[in-house]
OpenMM code with the backbone's topology and positions (N, CA, C; nanometers):
from openmm import Vec3, app, unit

residues = "MET ILE GLN LYS LEU GLN ILE LEU ASN LEU LEU ILE TYR ILE THR ILE ALA PHE ILE ILE SER PHE VAL LEU ILE THR VAL SER LEU ILE LEU ASN LYS LYS THR LYS LYS PHE ASN SER LYS LEU ILE SER TYR GLU THR GLY CYS LEU PRO THR SER ASP ASN GLN ILE GLN LEU ASN ILE ASN PHE TYR ILE ILE ALA ILE ILE PHE LEU ILE LEU ASP ILE GLU ILE ILE LEU MET PHE PRO TRP VAL LEU SER LEU LYS ILE ILE GLY LEU LYS ALA TYR TYR LYS THR LEU PHE LEU PHE LEU ILE LEU ALA LEU GLY PHE ILE PHE GLU TRP PHE ASN ASN SER LEU ASN TRP ILE LYS".split()
positions = [
    Vec3(0.2966, 9.6479, -9.1678),
    Vec3(0.2637, 9.8036, -9.0639),
    Vec3(0.1419, 9.7371, -9.0704),
    Vec3(0.0626, 9.7410, -9.1419),
    Vec3(-0.0993, 9.7126, -9.1179),
    Vec3(-0.1250, 9.5918, -9.0508),
    Vec3(-0.0504, 9.4852, -9.1110),
    Vec3(-0.0560, 9.3480, -9.0586),
    Vec3(-0.0256, 9.3642, -8.8942),
    Vec3(0.0889, 9.4263, -8.8377),
    Vec3(0.0885, 9.4391, -8.7055),
    Vec3(-0.0064, 9.5190, -8.6191),
    Vec3(-0.0769, 9.6276, -8.7117),
    Vec3(-0.1850, 9.6871, -8.6290),
    Vec3(-0.2997, 9.5766, -8.6462),
    Vec3(-0.2999, 9.5170, -8.7272),
    Vec3(-0.4103, 9.4166, -8.7251),
    Vec3(-0.4037, 9.3084, -8.5992),
    Vec3(-0.3054, 9.2583, -8.5982),
    Vec3(-0.2466, 9.1657, -8.4943),
    Vec3(-0.2782, 9.2456, -8.3348),
    Vec3(-0.2649, 9.3608, -8.3417),
    Vec3(-0.2444, 9.4412, -8.1998),
    Vec3(-0.3749, 9.4375, -8.1840),
    Vec3(-0.4890, 9.5084, -8.3033),
    Vec3(-0.6233, 9.5121, -8.2879),
    Vec3(-0.7127, 9.3765, -8.2218),
    Vec3(-0.6408, 9.2656, -8.2575),
    Vec3(-0.6867, 9.1232, -8.2181),
    Vec3(-0.6516, 9.1080, -8.1185),
    Vec3(-0.5423, 9.1430, -8.0386),
    Vec3(-0.4804, 9.0775, -7.8995),
    Vec3(-0.5831, 9.2026, -7.8279),
    Vec3(-0.5925, 9.3215, -7.8404),
    Vec3(-0.6564, 9.4162, -7.7645),
    Vec3(-0.8046, 9.3402, -7.7606),
    Vec3(-0.8686, 9.3117, -7.8283),
    Vec3(-1.0077, 9.2411, -7.8552),
    Vec3(-1.0019, 9.1319, -7.7477),
    Vec3(-0.8980, 9.0268, -7.7755),
    Vec3(-0.9006, 8.9316, -7.7051),
    Vec3(-0.8852, 8.9380, -7.5657),
    Vec3(-0.7987, 9.0305, -7.5330),
    Vec3(-0.7772, 9.0857, -7.3687),
    Vec3(-0.9131, 9.1415, -7.3400),
    Vec3(-0.9993, 9.2433, -7.4039),
    Vec3(-1.0660, 9.2749, -7.3444),
    Vec3(-1.1911, 9.1813, -7.3172),
    Vec3(-1.1966, 9.1016, -7.4005),
    Vec3(-1.3143, 8.9663, -7.4016),
    Vec3(-1.2767, 8.8961, -7.3009),
    Vec3(-1.1154, 8.8445, -7.2742),
    Vec3(-1.0874, 8.7906, -7.1189),
    Vec3(-1.1508, 8.8800, -6.9787),
    Vec3(-1.1186, 8.9896, -6.9939),
    Vec3(-1.1149, 9.0593, -6.9010),
    Vec3(-1.2871, 9.0834, -6.8530),
    Vec3(-1.3629, 9.0791, -6.9537),
    Vec3(-1.5504, 9.1150, -6.9328),
    Vec3(-1.5717, 8.9742, -6.8904),
    Vec3(-1.5092, 8.8557, -6.9570),
    Vec3(-1.5616, 8.6981, -6.8961),
    Vec3(-1.5196, 8.7394, -6.7565),
    Vec3(-1.4113, 8.7411, -6.7223),
    Vec3(-1.3579, 8.7547, -6.5731),
    Vec3(-1.4511, 8.8257, -6.5006),
    Vec3(-1.4956, 8.9474, -6.5316),
    Vec3(-1.5691, 9.0125, -6.4331),
    Vec3(-1.6884, 8.9525, -6.4180),
    Vec3(-1.7479, 8.9160, -6.5308),
    Vec3(-1.9079, 8.8669, -6.5358),
    Vec3(-1.9147, 8.7496, -6.4561),
    Vec3(-1.8060, 8.6555, -6.4592),
    Vec3(-1.7883, 8.5365, -6.3666),
    Vec3(-1.7765, 8.5830, -6.2344),
    Vec3(-1.7135, 8.6453, -6.2306),
    Vec3(-1.6323, 8.6619, -6.0513),
    Vec3(-1.7851, 8.7475, -6.0133),
    Vec3(-1.8700, 8.8222, -6.0580),
    Vec3(-2.0092, 8.8842, -6.0304),
    Vec3(-2.0818, 8.8020, -6.0117),
    Vec3(-2.0805, 8.7008, -6.0895),
    Vec3(-2.2075, 8.5746, -6.1010),
    Vec3(-2.1896, 8.4867, -5.9880),
    Vec3(-2.0559, 8.4715, -5.9224),
    Vec3(-2.0115, 8.3700, -5.8125),
    Vec3(-2.0388, 8.4601, -5.6850),
    Vec3(-2.0314, 8.5860, -5.6961),
    Vec3(-2.0399, 8.6559, -5.5460),
    Vec3(-2.1830, 8.6797, -5.5255),
    Vec3(-2.2570, 8.6790, -5.6422),
    Vec3(-2.4198, 8.7233, -5.6116),
    Vec3(-2.4711, 8.5708, -5.5860),
    Vec3(-2.4178, 8.4924, -5.6260),
    Vec3(-2.4869, 8.3643, -5.5999),
    Vec3(-2.4651, 8.2891, -5.4875),
    Vec3(-2.3413, 8.3241, -5.4107),
    Vec3(-2.3186, 8.2768, -5.2538),
    Vec3(-2.4182, 8.3633, -5.1721),
    Vec3(-2.4693, 8.5058, -5.2277),
    Vec3(-2.5624, 8.5415, -5.1238),
    Vec3(-2.7081, 8.5042, -5.1661),
    Vec3(-2.7221, 8.4626, -5.2382),
    Vec3(-2.8655, 8.4016, -5.2738),
    Vec3(-2.8956, 8.2536, -5.2237),
    Vec3(-2.8036, 8.1636, -5.1849),
    Vec3(-2.7794, 8.0586, -5.1594),
    Vec3(-2.8519, 8.0215, -5.0450),
    Vec3(-2.8795, 8.1500, -4.9465),
    Vec3(-2.8955, 8.1235, -4.8195),
    Vec3(-3.0361, 8.0683, -4.8175),
    Vec3(-3.1036, 8.1227, -4.9195),
    Vec3(-3.2786, 8.0908, -4.9161),
    Vec3(-3.3183, 7.9575, -4.9745),
    Vec3(-3.3560, 7.8742, -4.8854),
    Vec3(-3.3743, 7.7254, -4.9235),
    Vec3(-3.5239, 7.7561, -4.9961),
    Vec3(-3.5902, 7.8027, -4.9538),
    Vec3(-3.7096, 7.8303, -5.0459),
    Vec3(-3.7130, 7.8528, -5.2135),
    Vec3(-3.5759, 7.8774, -5.2445),
    Vec3(-3.5335, 7.9163, -5.4041),
    Vec3(-3.5382, 7.7531, -5.4435),
    Vec3(-3.4770, 7.6611, -5.3782),
    Vec3(-3.4418, 7.5541, -5.4193),
    Vec3(-3.5748, 7.4188, -5.4318),
    Vec3(-3.6914, 7.4609, -5.3702),
    Vec3(-3.8039, 7.4036, -5.4161),
    Vec3(-3.8594, 7.4194, -5.5384),
    Vec3(-3.9466, 7.3344, -5.5900),
    Vec3(-4.0223, 7.3293, -5.7126),
    Vec3(-4.0858, 7.4674, -5.7440),
    Vec3(-4.1846, 7.5289, -5.6630),
    Vec3(-4.2537, 7.6186, -5.6573),
    Vec3(-4.2612, 7.7053, -5.5376),
    Vec3(-4.2406, 7.8025, -5.5844),
    Vec3(-4.2253, 7.9134, -5.4682),
    Vec3(-4.3304, 7.9596, -5.4320),
    Vec3(-4.4669, 7.9096, -5.4031),
    Vec3(-4.5679, 7.9279, -5.3453),
    Vec3(-4.6151, 7.9336, -5.2510),
    Vec3(-4.5351, 7.8388, -5.1686),
    Vec3(-4.5297, 7.8580, -5.0037),
    Vec3(-4.5717, 7.7378, -4.9832),
    Vec3(-4.6170, 7.6481, -5.0742),
    Vec3(-4.6982, 7.4937, -5.0518),
    Vec3(-4.5649, 7.4071, -5.1190),
    Vec3(-4.5509, 7.3244, -5.0010),
    Vec3(-4.4653, 7.1852, -5.0346),
    Vec3(-4.5370, 7.1024, -5.1384),
    Vec3(-4.4338, 7.0664, -5.2242),
    Vec3(-4.4576, 6.9769, -5.3406),
    Vec3(-4.5211, 6.8291, -5.2822),
    Vec3(-4.6184, 6.7976, -5.2985),
    Vec3(-4.6721, 6.6624, -5.2555),
    Vec3(-4.6124, 6.5381, -5.3209),
    Vec3(-4.5699, 6.5311, -5.4672),
    Vec3(-4.5132, 6.4204, -5.5252),
    Vec3(-4.3772, 6.4721, -5.6026),
    Vec3(-4.3552, 6.3947, -5.6750),
    Vec3(-4.2357, 6.4225, -5.7918),
    Vec3(-4.2886, 6.5002, -5.8849),
    Vec3(-4.2259, 6.6151, -5.9570),
    Vec3(-4.3054, 6.6571, -6.0764),
    Vec3(-4.2434, 6.6216, -6.2047),
    Vec3(-4.1378, 6.5229, -6.2098),
    Vec3(-4.0803, 6.5015, -6.3333),
    Vec3(-4.1327, 6.4024, -6.4118),
    Vec3(-4.1845, 6.4419, -6.5220),
    Vec3(-4.2358, 6.3370, -6.5960),
    Vec3(-4.1543, 6.2555, -6.6616),
    Vec3(-4.1478, 6.1415, -6.6796),
    Vec3(-4.0824, 6.0944, -6.7782),
    Vec3(-4.1278, 6.0399, -6.8878),
    Vec3(-4.0445, 6.0709, -7.0236),
    Vec3(-4.0875, 6.0773, -7.1648),
    Vec3(-4.0820, 5.9669, -7.1987),
    Vec3(-4.1302, 5.9069, -7.3209),
    Vec3(-4.0692, 5.7888, -7.4016),
    Vec3(-3.9364, 5.8420, -7.4814),
    Vec3(-3.8415, 5.7806, -7.5195),
    Vec3(-3.7385, 5.8367, -7.5885),
    Vec3(-3.7873, 5.8420, -7.7239),
    Vec3(-3.8416, 5.7438, -7.7508),
    Vec3(-3.9366, 5.7757, -7.9132),
    Vec3(-3.9600, 5.9042, -7.9654),
    Vec3(-4.0399, 5.9731, -7.8517),
    Vec3(-4.0922, 6.1040, -7.8693),
    Vec3(-3.9520, 6.2124, -7.9148),
    Vec3(-3.8458, 6.2085, -7.8849),
    Vec3(-3.7374, 6.2695, -7.8933),
    Vec3(-3.6786, 6.2299, -8.0379),
    Vec3(-3.6746, 6.1139, -8.0533),
    Vec3(-3.6118, 6.0302, -8.2001),
    Vec3(-3.7036, 6.1010, -8.3128),
    Vec3(-3.8178, 6.1224, -8.2902),
    Vec3(-3.9031, 6.1564, -8.3918),
    Vec3(-3.8974, 6.2724, -8.4477),
    Vec3(-3.8770, 6.3753, -8.3235),
    Vec3(-3.8912, 6.5468, -8.3270),
    Vec3(-3.7517, 6.5407, -8.4051),
    Vec3(-3.6335, 6.4633, -8.3707),
    Vec3(-3.5123, 6.5082, -8.4402),
    Vec3(-3.5039, 6.4808, -8.5847),
    Vec3(-3.5604, 6.3500, -8.6290),
    Vec3(-3.5963, 6.3105, -8.7720),
    Vec3(-3.6835, 6.4299, -8.8109),
    Vec3(-3.7865, 6.5004, -8.7690),
    Vec3(-3.8853, 6.5812, -8.8182),
    Vec3(-3.7959, 6.7115, -8.8415),
    Vec3(-3.7162, 6.7261, -8.7608),
    Vec3(-3.6047, 6.8652, -8.7847),
    Vec3(-3.5225, 6.8307, -8.8849),
    Vec3(-3.4555, 6.7343, -8.9191),
    Vec3(-3.3721, 6.6939, -9.0097),
    Vec3(-3.4379, 6.7234, -9.1405),
    Vec3(-3.5614, 6.6662, -9.1944),
    Vec3(-3.6075, 6.6432, -9.2963),
    Vec3(-3.6737, 6.7981, -9.3150),
    Vec3(-3.7344, 6.8533, -9.2155),
    Vec3(-3.7807, 6.9978, -9.2184),
    Vec3(-3.6738, 7.1126, -9.2934),
    Vec3(-3.5474, 7.0972, -9.2119),
    Vec3(-3.4566, 7.1484, -9.2728),
    Vec3(-3.3982, 7.1320, -9.4289),
    Vec3(-3.3994, 7.0061, -9.4365),
    Vec3(-3.3819, 6.9587, -9.6032),
    Vec3(-3.4766, 7.0170, -9.7015),
    Vec3(-3.6048, 7.0126, -9.6403),
    Vec3(-3.6986, 7.0973, -9.7415),
    Vec3(-3.6661, 7.2318, -9.7694),
    Vec3(-3.6609, 7.2993, -9.6314),
    Vec3(-3.6254, 7.4256, -9.6341),
    Vec3(-3.5203, 7.5165, -9.7189),
    Vec3(-3.3757, 7.4117, -9.7175),
    Vec3(-3.2457, 7.4333, -9.7885),
    Vec3(-3.3188, 7.3735, -9.9558),
    Vec3(-3.4254, 7.3032, -9.9766),
    Vec3(-3.4525, 7.2550, -10.1128),
    Vec3(-3.5339, 7.3433, -10.1721),
    Vec3(-3.6126, 7.4374, -10.1231),
    Vec3(-3.7010, 7.5488, -10.1982),
    Vec3(-3.6132, 7.6295, -10.2601),
    Vec3(-3.5013, 7.7196, -10.1949),
    Vec3(-3.4221, 7.8285, -10.2767),
    Vec3(-3.3467, 7.7493, -10.4031),
    Vec3(-3.3128, 7.6332, -10.3503),
    Vec3(-3.1968, 7.5609, -10.4411),
    Vec3(-3.2720, 7.5115, -10.5636),
    Vec3(-3.4043, 7.4758, -10.5837),
    Vec3(-3.4857, 7.4785, -10.6920),
    Vec3(-3.5204, 7.6379, -10.7547),
    Vec3(-3.5238, 7.7163, -10.6767),
    Vec3(-3.5760, 7.8421, -10.7530),
    Vec3(-3.4257, 7.8923, -10.8440),
    Vec3(-3.3191, 7.8530, -10.7808),
    Vec3(-3.1990, 7.9385, -10.8233),
    Vec3(-3.1103, 7.8165, -10.9331),
    Vec3(-3.1750, 7.7513, -10.9749),
    Vec3(-3.1285, 7.6054, -11.0112),
    Vec3(-3.0184, 7.6910, -11.1807),
    Vec3(-3.0663, 7.7875, -11.2323),
    Vec3(-3.0157, 7.8462, -11.3451),
    Vec3(-2.8839, 7.9007, -11.2988),
    Vec3(-2.9054, 7.9962, -11.1998),
    Vec3(-2.7943, 8.0851, -11.1315),
    Vec3(-2.6931, 8.0093, -11.0864),
    Vec3(-2.6994, 7.9113, -11.0077),
    Vec3(-2.5895, 7.8459, -10.9053),
    Vec3(-2.4740, 7.8206, -10.9956),
    Vec3(-2.5377, 7.7286, -11.1379),
    Vec3(-2.4471, 7.6583, -11.1921),
    Vec3(-2.4590, 7.5063, -11.1484),
    Vec3(-2.3682, 7.4518, -11.2763),
    Vec3(-2.3682, 7.2944, -11.2375),
    Vec3(-2.2453, 7.2408, -11.1508),
    Vec3(-2.1682, 7.2895, -11.0803),
    Vec3(-2.0918, 7.2848, -10.9794),
    Vec3(-2.1732, 7.2735, -10.8612),
    Vec3(-2.2525, 7.3686, -10.8365),
    Vec3(-2.3150, 7.3846, -10.6937),
    Vec3(-2.4274, 7.2851, -10.7155),
    Vec3(-2.4934, 7.2678, -10.8113),
    Vec3(-2.6103, 7.2004, -10.8392),
    Vec3(-2.5600, 7.0506, -10.7863),
    Vec3(-2.4232, 6.9774, -10.8318),
    Vec3(-2.4027, 6.8530, -10.8021),
    Vec3(-2.3683, 6.8549, -10.6364),
    Vec3(-2.3216, 6.9716, -10.5555),
    Vec3(-2.2553, 6.9592, -10.4338),
    Vec3(-2.4226, 6.9477, -10.3508),
    Vec3(-2.5184, 7.0417, -10.3887),
    Vec3(-2.6428, 7.0206, -10.3602),
    Vec3(-2.7069, 6.8721, -10.3597),
    Vec3(-2.7000, 6.8201, -10.4659),
    Vec3(-2.7391, 6.6996, -10.5002),
    Vec3(-2.6669, 6.5831, -10.3671),
    Vec3(-2.5649, 6.5914, -10.3587),
    Vec3(-2.4642, 6.5498, -10.2744),
    Vec3(-2.5064, 6.5312, -10.1100),
    Vec3(-2.5175, 6.7069, -10.0786),
    Vec3(-2.6023, 6.7061, -9.9826),
    Vec3(-2.7309, 6.6262, -9.9364),
    Vec3(-2.8279, 6.6316, -10.0177),
    Vec3(-2.9669, 6.5561, -10.0170),
    Vec3(-2.9394, 6.4178, -10.0385),
    Vec3(-2.8357, 6.3613, -10.0987),
    Vec3(-2.7908, 6.2276, -10.0743),
    Vec3(-2.7483, 6.1837, -9.9647),
    Vec3(-2.6584, 6.2630, -9.8786),
    Vec3(-2.6344, 6.2071, -9.7567),
    Vec3(-2.7659, 6.2328, -9.6639),
    Vec3(-2.8408, 6.2942, -9.6918),
    Vec3(-2.9573, 6.3309, -9.5905),
    Vec3(-3.0523, 6.1778, -9.6102),
    Vec3(-3.0933, 6.1943, -9.7328),
    Vec3(-3.1708, 6.0675, -9.7821),
    Vec3(-3.0951, 5.9346, -9.7186),
    Vec3(-2.9464, 5.9051, -9.7534),
    Vec3(-2.9001, 5.7680, -9.6962),
    Vec3(-2.9190, 5.7825, -9.5496),
    Vec3(-2.9231, 5.8907, -9.4533),
    Vec3(-2.9339, 5.8698, -9.3302),
    Vec3(-3.0903, 5.8665, -9.2911),
    Vec3(-3.2001, 5.8939, -9.3530),
    Vec3(-3.3086, 5.8666, -9.3339),
    Vec3(-3.3586, 5.7357, -9.3758),
    Vec3(-3.2526, 5.6579, -9.4800),
    Vec3(-3.2965, 5.4935, -9.5123),
    Vec3(-3.2706, 5.4578, -9.4031),
    Vec3(-3.1076, 5.4874, -9.3586),
    Vec3(-3.0604, 5.4221, -9.1976),
    Vec3(-3.1491, 5.4187, -9.1002),
    Vec3(-3.2298, 5.5083, -9.0985),
    Vec3(-3.3127, 5.5475, -8.9632),
    Vec3(-3.4395, 5.4259, -8.9905),
    Vec3(-3.4987, 5.4526, -9.1363),
    Vec3(-3.5902, 5.3386, -9.1737),
    Vec3(-3.5616, 5.1983, -9.1329),
    Vec3(-3.4392, 5.1595, -9.1695),
    Vec3(-3.3953, 5.0200, -9.1759),
    Vec3(-3.3550, 4.9880, -9.0236),
    Vec3(-3.3281, 5.0923, -8.9396),
    Vec3(-3.2936, 5.0766, -8.7803),
    Vec3(-3.4150, 5.0858, -8.7241),
    Vec3(-3.5544, 5.0783, -8.7848),
    Vec3(-3.6531, 5.0904, -8.7429),
    Vec3(-3.6696, 5.1934, -8.5879),
    Vec3(-3.5848, 5.2966, -8.6444),
    Vec3(-3.6378, 5.4353, -8.5330),
    Vec3(-3.7460, 5.5221, -8.5768),
    Vec3(-3.8336, 5.5138, -8.6792),
    Vec3(-3.9274, 5.5764, -8.6835),
    Vec3(-4.0776, 5.4966, -8.6304),
    Vec3(-4.0450, 5.3603, -8.5889),
    Vec3(-4.1597, 5.3044, -8.5158),
    Vec3(-4.1902, 5.3326, -8.3513),
    Vec3(-4.2977, 5.3945, -8.3291),
    Vec3(-4.3404, 5.4300, -8.1865),
    Vec3(-4.3436, 5.3220, -8.0906),
    Vec3(-4.3881, 5.2251, -8.1458),
    Vec3(-4.3711, 5.1065, -8.0726),
    Vec3(-4.3179, 4.9587, -8.0881),
    Vec3(-4.2522, 4.9640, -7.9976),
    Vec3(-4.1112, 4.8801, -8.0536),
    Vec3(-4.1458, 4.7098, -7.9455),
] * unit.nanometer
topology = app.Topology()
chain = topology.addChain("A")
for resn in residues:
    res = topology.addResidue(resn, chain)
    for name in ("N", "CA", "C"):
        topology.addAtom(name, app.Element.getBySymbol(name[0]), res)
């Protein structure tokens, strides 16, 4: 009986989620058709001045590569701090699992190093 009630609650939840999603998408499409009449919304700046040049600056891809590498290593350090503080509590099994995670991250860093992904100028 309890399992049937849980399945019924899940079906009701999924149905309500689909109804809300459908209503929001429909309202968005209806309102979007009304706002497409204004061409001034499609230009870069809504100041009334027409742009004189292209405002998109093309950045070097190395900037993004270094940023992603920095984020990965930063997350590794954030994970390492509580791990070191709780070494006595987590036990040997969790210790080896965390060491395995750091080994994977270190291998990724070594791979990036040998692929010259860390060099700004190629």
